[in-house]
C-alpha positions as a LaTeX table, in Angstrom:
\begin{tabular}{lrrr}
\hline
Residue & $x$ (\AA) & $y$ (\AA) & $z$ (\AA) \\
\hline
Met1 & 0.00 & 0.00 & 0.00 \\
Leu2 & 2.81 & 2.36 & 0.92 \\
Arg3 & 4.61 & 1.64 & $-2.36$ \\
Met4 & 1.47 & 2.40 & $-4.37$ \\
Leu5 & 0.93 & 5.62 & $-2.44$ \\
Cys6 & 4.54 & 6.62 & $-3.07$ \\
Ala7 & 4.23 & 5.95 & $-6.78$ \\
Ala8 & 1.03 & 7.98 & $-6.99$ \\
Met9 & 2.61 & 10.84 & $-5.07$ \\
Leu10 & 5.65 & 10.92 & $-7.33$ \\
Ala11 & 3.46 & 10.78 & $-10.44$ \\
Leu12 & 1.50 & 13.77 & $-9.20$ \\
Gln13 & 4.72 & 15.65 & $-8.52$ \\
Ala14 & 6.03 & 14.85 & $-12.02$ \\
Gly15 & 2.75 & 15.88 & $-13.61$ \\
Ala16 & 2.54 & 19.17 & $-11.76$ \\
Arg17 & 5.00 & 20.79 & $-14.19$ \\
Pro18 & 4.92 & 20.16 & $-17.94$ \\
Ser19 & 8.12 & 19.07 & $-19.61$ \\
Leu20 & 10.40 & 21.78 & $-20.96$ \\
Glu21 & 9.67 & 20.65 & $-24.51$ \\
Ala22 & 5.92 & 20.94 & $-23.91$ \\
Thr23 & 6.38 & 24.42 & $-22.45$ \\
Leu24 & 8.46 & 25.55 & $-25.43$ \\
Arg25 & 6.00 & 24.08 & $-27.91$ \\
Asp26 & 3.13 & 25.93 & $-26.20$ \\
Ile27 & 5.00 & 29.24 & $-26.47$ \\
Ile28 & 5.81 & 28.57 & $-30.12$ \\
Ser29 & 2.23 & 27.57 & $-30.95$ \\
Ala30 & 0.86 & 30.75 & $-29.39$ \\
Ser31 & 3.29 & 32.92 & $-31.38$ \\
Gly32 & 2.09 & 31.92 & $-34.84$ \\
Ala33 & 5.71 & 31.80 & $-36.03$ \\
Glu34 & 7.76 & 28.95 & $-37.42$ \\
Val35 & 10.43 & 28.23 & $-34.82$ \\
Ala36 & 13.27 & 25.77 & $-34.43$ \\
Val37 & 14.96 & 25.22 & $-31.07$ \\
Ala38 & 18.12 & 23.35 & $-30.11$ \\
Tyr39 & 19.07 & 23.25 & $-26.43$ \\
Arg40 & 21.68 & 21.11 & $-24.72$ \\
Thr41 & 23.54 & 21.44 & $-21.43$ \\
Leu42 & 27.31 & 21.27 & $-21.78$ \\
Asp43 & 27.36 & 18.19 & $-19.56$ \\
Gly44 & 25.13 & 16.51 & $-22.14$ \\
Lys45 & 22.53 & 15.43 & $-19.59$ \\
Ala46 & 19.60 & 17.50 & $-20.83$ \\
Glu47 & 18.47 & 18.57 & $-24.27$ \\
Val48 & 15.43 & 19.62 & $-26.25$ \\
Leu49 & 15.34 & 19.57 & $-30.05$ \\
Ile50 & 12.36 & 21.04 & $-31.87$ \\
Asp51 & 12.60 & 20.89 & $-35.67$ \\
Pro52 & 16.42 & 21.02 & $-35.40$ \\
Asp53 & 17.00 & 20.18 & $-39.07$ \\
Thr54 & 14.55 & 22.64 & $-40.62$ \\
Val55 & 16.48 & 24.95 & $-42.94$ \\
Phe56 & 16.31 & 28.71 & $-42.35$ \\
His57 & 18.00 & 31.68 & $-43.98$ \\
Ala58 & 21.09 & 32.06 & $-41.80$ \\
Ala59 & 21.07 & 35.87 & $-41.67$ \\
Ser60 & 24.05 & 37.05 & $-39.61$ \\
Thr61 & 24.51 & 33.79 & $-37.70$ \\
Met62 & 26.73 & 32.81 & $-40.66$ \\
Lys63 & 29.33 & 35.20 & $-39.24$ \\
Val64 & 30.18 & 32.65 & $-36.55$ \\
Pro65 & 31.83 & 30.19 & $-38.98$ \\
Val66 & 33.59 & 33.14 & $-40.63$ \\
Met67 & 35.16 & 33.96 & $-37.26$ \\
Ile68 & 36.07 & 30.33 & $-36.66$ \\
Glu69 & 37.83 & 30.08 & $-40.02$ \\
Leu70 & 39.71 & 33.31 & $-39.31$ \\
Tyr71 & 41.07 & 31.87 & $-36.06$ \\
Arg72 & 41.83 & 28.54 & $-37.76$ \\
Gln73 & 43.96 & 30.25 & $-40.39$ \\
Ala74 & 45.67 & 32.29 & $-37.67$ \\
Gly75 & 46.43 & 29.03 & $-35.86$ \\
Thr76 & 48.05 & 27.49 & $-38.94$ \\
Gly77 & 50.17 & 30.59 & $-39.58$ \\
Thr78 & 48.42 & 31.45 & $-42.85$ \\
Leu79 & 47.81 & 34.89 & $-41.36$ \\
Thr80 & 47.89 & 36.73 & $-38.06$ \\
Leu81 & 45.00 & 38.51 & $-36.41$ \\
Asp82 & 47.01 & 41.70 & $-36.49$ \\
Asp83 & 47.52 & 41.61 & $-40.26$ \\
Gln84 & 46.20 & 44.77 & $-41.90$ \\
Leu85 & 43.50 & 44.42 & $-44.57$ \\
Pro86 & 42.85 & 47.15 & $-47.14$ \\
Ile87 & 39.29 & 48.47 & $-46.81$ \\
Arg88 & 37.36 & 48.90 & $-50.02$ \\
Asn89 & 33.75 & 48.89 & $-51.10$ \\
Glu90 & 33.94 & 46.45 & $-53.95$ \\
Phe91 & 32.92 & 42.82 & $-53.75$ \\
His92 & 32.24 & 40.11 & $-56.30$ \\
Ser93 & 29.09 & 38.11 & $-56.99$ \\
Ile94 & 29.39 & 34.34 & $-56.68$ \\
Val95 & 27.20 & 34.08 & $-59.81$ \\
Asp96 & 29.56 & 35.61 & $-62.36$ \\
Gly97 & 32.26 & 37.51 & $-60.48$ \\
Ser98 & 30.74 & 40.87 & $-61.35$ \\
Pro99 & 31.47 & 43.67 & $-58.85$ \\
Phe100 & 28.92 & 45.13 & $-56.45$ \\
Lys101 & 28.99 & 47.63 & $-53.61$ \\
Leu102 & 27.45 & 47.66 & $-50.15$ \\
Ser103 & 25.31 & 50.44 & $-48.74$ \\
Glu104 & 27.46 & 52.75 & $-46.63$ \\
Asp105 & 24.76 & 54.15 & $-44.34$ \\
Asp106 & 24.36 & 51.30 & $-41.82$ \\
Ala107 & 25.45 & 52.36 & $-38.33$ \\
Ala108 & 26.96 & 48.92 & $-37.72$ \\
Asp109 & 29.39 & 49.57 & $-40.60$ \\
Ala110 & 30.39 & 53.11 & $-39.60$ \\
Glu111 & 33.94 & 52.29 & $-38.46$ \\
Val112 & 34.68 & 50.18 & $-41.53$ \\
Val113 & 33.18 & 52.72 & $-43.94$ \\
Ala114 & 35.25 & 55.46 & $-42.33$ \\
Ser115 & 38.36 & 53.37 & $-43.07$ \\
Ile116 & 37.76 & 52.97 & $-46.82$ \\
Gly117 & 41.05 & 53.65 & $-48.59$ \\
Arg118 & 43.02 & 52.72 & $-45.47$ \\
Thr119 & 43.47 & 49.46 & $-43.56$ \\
Leu120 & 42.13 & 47.75 & $-40.45$ \\
Pro121 & 43.54 & 44.73 & $-38.61$ \\
Leu122 & 41.74 & 41.42 & $-39.11$ \\
Arg123 & 41.15 & 41.25 & $-35.37$ \\
Arg124 & 39.20 & 44.52 & $-35.43$ \\
Leu125 & 37.16 & 43.47 & $-38.43$ \\
Cys126 & 36.21 & 40.28 & $-36.59$ \\
Glu127 & 35.20 & 42.29 & $-33.53$ \\
Val128 & 32.81 & 44.57 & $-35.40$ \\
Met129 & 31.50 & 41.69 & $-37.52$ \\
Ile130 & 30.38 & 39.85 & $-34.37$ \\
Thr131 & 29.59 & 42.53 & $-31.80$ \\
Leu132 & 27.98 & 45.06 & $-34.16$ \\
Ser133 & 27.13 & 42.59 & $-36.94$ \\
Ser134 & 28.94 & 44.64 & $-39.56$ \\
Asn135 & 28.13 & 43.29 & $-43.02$ \\
Phe136 & 31.02 & 45.28 & $-44.47$ \\
Ala137 & 33.48 & 43.50 & $-42.17$ \\
Ala138 & 31.90 & 40.13 & $-42.94$ \\
Asn139 & 32.24 & 40.56 & $-46.70$ \\
Leu140 & 35.85 & 41.69 & $-46.41$ \\
Leu141 & 36.73 & 38.72 & $-44.22$ \\
Ile142 & 34.87 & 36.21 & $-46.41$ \\
Glu143 & 36.79 & 37.34 & $-49.49$ \\
Lys144 & 40.07 & 37.29 & $-47.54$ \\
Leu145 & 39.54 & 33.82 & $-46.05$ \\
Gly146 & 37.84 & 32.18 & $-49.03$ \\
Val147 & 34.27 & 30.94 & $-48.84$ \\
Glu148 & 35.35 & 27.42 & $-49.80$ \\
Asn149 & 37.68 & 27.33 & $-46.78$ \\
Ile150 & 34.84 & 28.45 & $-44.53$ \\
Arg151 & 32.61 & 25.66 & $-45.86$ \\
Lys152 & 35.33 & 23.05 & $-45.42$ \\
Glu153 & 35.84 & 24.11 & $-41.82$ \\
Val154 & 32.11 & 23.90 & $-41.10$ \\
Thr155 & 32.05 & 20.38 & $-42.54$ \\
Ser156 & 35.12 & 19.32 & $-40.55$ \\
Leu157 & 33.36 & 20.44 & $-37.36$ \\
Gly158 & 30.31 & 18.32 & $-38.15$ \\
Ala159 & 28.00 & 21.31 & $-38.59$ \\
Asp160 & 26.75 & 20.63 & $-42.12$ \\
Gly161 & 23.43 & 22.27 & $-41.30$ \\
Met162 & 25.24 & 25.60 & $-41.71$ \\
Gln163 & 25.87 & 26.48 & $-45.37$ \\
Val164 & 27.90 & 29.61 & $-46.13$ \\
Leu165 & 27.78 & 30.44 & $-49.82$ \\
Arg166 & 28.53 & 34.16 & $-49.95$ \\
Gly167 & 28.69 & 37.54 & $-48.30$ \\
Val168 & 25.73 & 39.89 & $-48.02$ \\
Glu169 & 23.97 & 42.07 & $-50.61$ \\
Asp170 & 24.98 & 39.86 & $-53.54$ \\
Thr171 & 21.78 & 40.62 & $-55.45$ \\
Lys172 & 22.49 & 38.31 & $-58.38$ \\
Ala173 & 23.00 & 35.37 & $-56.01$ \\
Phe174 & 19.86 & 36.26 & $-54.04$ \\
Glu175 & 17.78 & 36.34 & $-57.21$ \\
Lys176 & 18.97 & 32.81 & $-58.02$ \\
Gly177 & 18.15 & 31.58 & $-54.52$ \\
Leu178 & 21.81 & 31.23 & $-53.54$ \\
Asn179 & 21.58 & 32.15 & $-49.88$ \\
Asn180 & 23.40 & 31.30 & $-46.67$ \\
Thr181 & 21.33 & 28.82 & $-44.67$ \\
Thr182 & 21.43 & 27.15 & $-41.31$ \\
Thr183 & 19.65 & 24.70 & $-39.06$ \\
Ala184 & 19.36 & 24.87 & $-35.30$ \\
Arg185 & 21.40 & 21.67 & $-35.05$ \\
Gly186 & 24.20 & 23.15 & $-37.16$ \\
Leu187 & 24.54 & 26.18 & $-34.88$ \\
Leu188 & 24.24 & 23.99 & $-31.79$ \\
Thr189 & 27.24 & 21.99 & $-33.01$ \\
Leu190 & 29.36 & 25.09 & $-33.65$ \\
Phe191 & 28.63 & 26.62 & $-30.24$ \\
Glu192 & 29.20 & 23.33 & $-28.43$ \\
Arg193 & 32.57 & 23.09 & $-30.15$ \\
Leu194 & 33.46 & 26.61 & $-29.07$ \\
Ala195 & 32.31 & 25.99 & $-25.49$ \\
Lys196 & 34.36 & 22.81 & $-25.21$ \\
Gly197 & 37.48 & 24.21 & $-26.88$ \\
Thr198 & 37.30 & 21.85 & $-29.87$ \\
Ala199 & 36.49 & 24.27 & $-32.69$ \\
Val200 & 40.03 & 25.56 & $-33.27$ \\
Gly201 & 41.69 & 24.97 & $-29.90$ \\
Ala202 & 41.28 & 25.88 & $-26.26$ \\
Lys203 & 43.03 & 29.27 & $-26.44$ \\
Ala204 & 41.51 & 30.41 & $-29.74$ \\
Asp205 & 38.04 & 29.23 & $-28.73$ \\
Ala206 & 38.26 & 31.08 & $-25.42$ \\
Glu207 & 39.17 & 34.27 & $-27.32$ \\
Met208 & 36.23 & 33.82 & $-29.68$ \\
Ile209 & 33.87 & 33.28 & $-26.75$ \\
Glu210 & 35.02 & 36.57 & $-25.25$ \\
Val211 & 34.23 & 38.31 & $-28.56$ \\
Leu212 & 30.76 & 36.71 & $-28.58$ \\
Lys213 & 30.16 & 37.91 & $-25.02$ \\
Arg214 & 30.64 & 41.48 & $-26.24$ \\
Gln215 & 27.62 & 41.18 & $-28.59$ \\
Gln216 & 25.75 & 44.49 & $-28.57$ \\
Thr217 & 22.25 & 43.21 & $-29.47$ \\
Asn218 & 20.96 & 41.60 & $-26.29$ \\
Asp219 & 17.17 & 41.65 & $-26.58$ \\
Ser220 & 16.73 & 37.94 & $-27.29$ \\
Ile221 & 18.48 & 35.09 & $-25.41$ \\
Pro222 & 20.14 & 37.41 & $-22.83$ \\
Ala223 & 16.79 & 39.12 & $-22.16$ \\
Gly224 & 15.43 & 35.81 & $-20.87$ \\
Val225 & 18.09 & 35.16 & $-18.24$ \\
Pro226 & 18.92 & 37.04 & $-15.02$ \\
Ala227 & 20.85 & 40.28 & $-15.48$ \\
Gly228 & 24.58 & 39.70 & $-15.27$ \\
Thr229 & 24.47 & 36.15 & $-16.60$ \\
Pro230 & 27.26 & 35.86 & $-19.19$ \\
Val231 & 25.99 & 34.95 & $-22.66$ \\
Ala232 & 28.31 & 34.39 & $-25.63$ \\
His233 & 26.00 & 34.65 & $-28.61$ \\
Lys234 & 25.33 & 35.82 & $-32.16$ \\
Thr235 & 22.09 & 37.24 & $-33.46$ \\
Gly236 & 20.80 & 37.48 & $-37.00$ \\
Asn237 & 17.83 & 39.16 & $-38.64$ \\
Ile238 & 16.42 & 40.02 & $-42.03$ \\
Thr239 & 12.84 & 40.51 & $-43.16$ \\
Arg240 & 10.58 & 38.06 & $-41.27$ \\
Ile241 & 13.65 & 36.31 & $-39.84$ \\
Arg242 & 15.07 & 36.60 & $-36.32$ \\
His243 & 17.67 & 34.28 & $-34.77$ \\
Asp244 & 19.84 & 34.04 & $-31.70$ \\
Ala245 & 22.33 & 31.32 & $-30.79$ \\
Gly246 & 24.86 & 31.07 & $-28.01$ \\
Ile247 & 26.21 & 29.75 & $-24.76$ \\
Val248 & 24.54 & 30.71 & $-21.47$ \\
Tyr249 & 26.96 & 30.56 & $-18.56$ \\
Gly250 & 24.54 & 29.98 & $-15.70$ \\
Ala251 & 25.02 & 27.55 & $-12.84$ \\
Arg252 & 24.64 & 24.79 & $-15.40$ \\
Pro253 & 26.01 & 26.11 & $-18.71$ \\
Tyr254 & 24.15 & 25.27 & $-21.90$ \\
Val255 & 23.89 & 26.07 & $-25.59$ \\
Leu256 & 20.61 & 27.47 & $-26.87$ \\
Val257 & 19.67 & 28.14 & $-30.49$ \\
Val258 & 16.35 & 29.71 & $-31.48$ \\
Leu259 & 15.50 & 30.34 & $-35.13$ \\
Val260 & 12.32 & 32.28 & $-35.94$ \\
Arg261 & 10.60 & 32.80 & $-39.28$ \\
Gly262 & 7.34 & 34.50 & $-40.18$ \\
Leu263 & 6.99 & 37.51 & $-37.86$ \\
Glu264 & 7.02 & 40.95 & $-39.47$ \\
Asp265 & 7.78 & 42.80 & $-36.22$ \\
Gln266 & 11.41 & 42.30 & $-35.20$ \\
Lys267 & 10.66 & 43.38 & $-31.62$ \\
Gln268 & 7.91 & 40.80 & $-31.40$ \\
Ala269 & 10.29 & 38.13 & $-32.70$ \\
Ala270 & 12.98 & 39.15 & $-30.21$ \\
Ala271 & 10.45 & 39.01 & $-27.37$ \\
Leu272 & 9.46 & 35.50 & $-28.48$ \\
Ile273 & 13.07 & 34.34 & $-28.30$ \\
Ala274 & 13.39 & 35.96 & $-24.88$ \\
Arg275 & 10.32 & 34.04 & $-23.63$ \\
Leu276 & 11.76 & 30.77 & $-24.89$ \\
Ser277 & 15.10 & 31.63 & $-23.34$ \\
Lys278 & 13.48 & 32.31 & $-19.97$ \\
Ala279 & 11.59 & 29.02 & $-20.09$ \\
Val280 & 14.85 & 27.16 & $-20.69$ \\
Tyr281 & 16.70 & 29.01 & $-17.94$ \\
Asp282 & 13.87 & 28.50 & $-15.44$ \\
Asp283 & 13.47 & 24.79 & $-16.15$ \\
Pro284 & 14.63 & 22.80 & $-13.12$ \\
Pro285 & 17.71 & 20.66 & $-13.81$ \\
Arg286 & 15.93 & 17.40 & $-13.04$ \\
Thr287 & 18.88 & 15.24 & $-13.97$ \\
Arg288 & 20.91 & 16.85 & $-11.17$ \\
Gln289 & 18.34 & 16.34 & $-8.42$ \\
Pro290 & 19.29 & 13.67 & $-5.86$ \\
Pro291 & 17.15 & 10.52 & $-5.74$ \\
Val292 & 13.98 & 10.98 & $-3.69$ \\
Asp293 & 13.51 & 8.75 & $-0.66$ \\
Glu294 & 9.97 & 7.49 & $-1.29$ \\
Arg295 & 9.05 & 7.02 & 2.40 \\
Lys296 & 10.26 & 10.52 & 3.32 \\
Ala297 & 8.44 & 12.04 & 0.34 \\
Val298 & 5.14 & 10.53 & 1.46 \\
Leu299 & 5.64 & 11.60 & 5.05 \\
Gly300 & 6.50 & 15.15 & 3.97 \\
Phe301 & 10.18 & 15.04 & 4.91 \\
Arg302 & 13.09 & 16.33 & 2.81 \\
\hline
\end{tabular}
């Protein structure tokens, strides 16, 4: 009789709170958006995957593998992060090699635009590419590093869900549907590698994480965790697209990727990601709870 009572009590306790996946799915359903989520603790003991292999336009999340390839080439001696790169506003379409220019009025590109005709160190270009999401810096680095090298590195890291084809504002490529794409699983793999020091190496990965922690757009994943919680992340947005992916350094560190498609209002999309982020952060780490003594649970002891 006591055993049956214990089992019933524990079942009630388990049923009192829906699973994290159920909670996330409810939030997604209420939003009306198409959303993919990939969440995994760094100890590997908890994860939730919701449509992790659905393909989305990558937006600026594709700048993460660009950074990784930069540090890889620095590690092999192909270049140094302090090498100076000439700044110009001329890029080449992947369709036919024809030249095109970027708009020069985006605030995120102000420092790079001001340096046209001069040089900037690769390290600085990486910083503004990640923290301010400078498209100018991204295009310069992609042409310097070679898009094929970036793709090979992504493949070697096991993150095939991320496909980097080109820089931004390549209109001819866009018109032919040649866009950078990603999946939640692909970004999860890249950030897990960075967190564990297996993307390029422990030192380089730690440096990249510090760059990601300096991200200036913090209205999505960071908005869902307590103030002061370190988050190393990269956002991305274009029309009807809003993403955030990164490492949350709470008491139990984890990687979280949220990809959103279908919302016109960017603030609404950011708020949705923040709600999902909060649900993940607030979920109790059940796998870390000590075993419950059934007799004490029934008698009300702890």
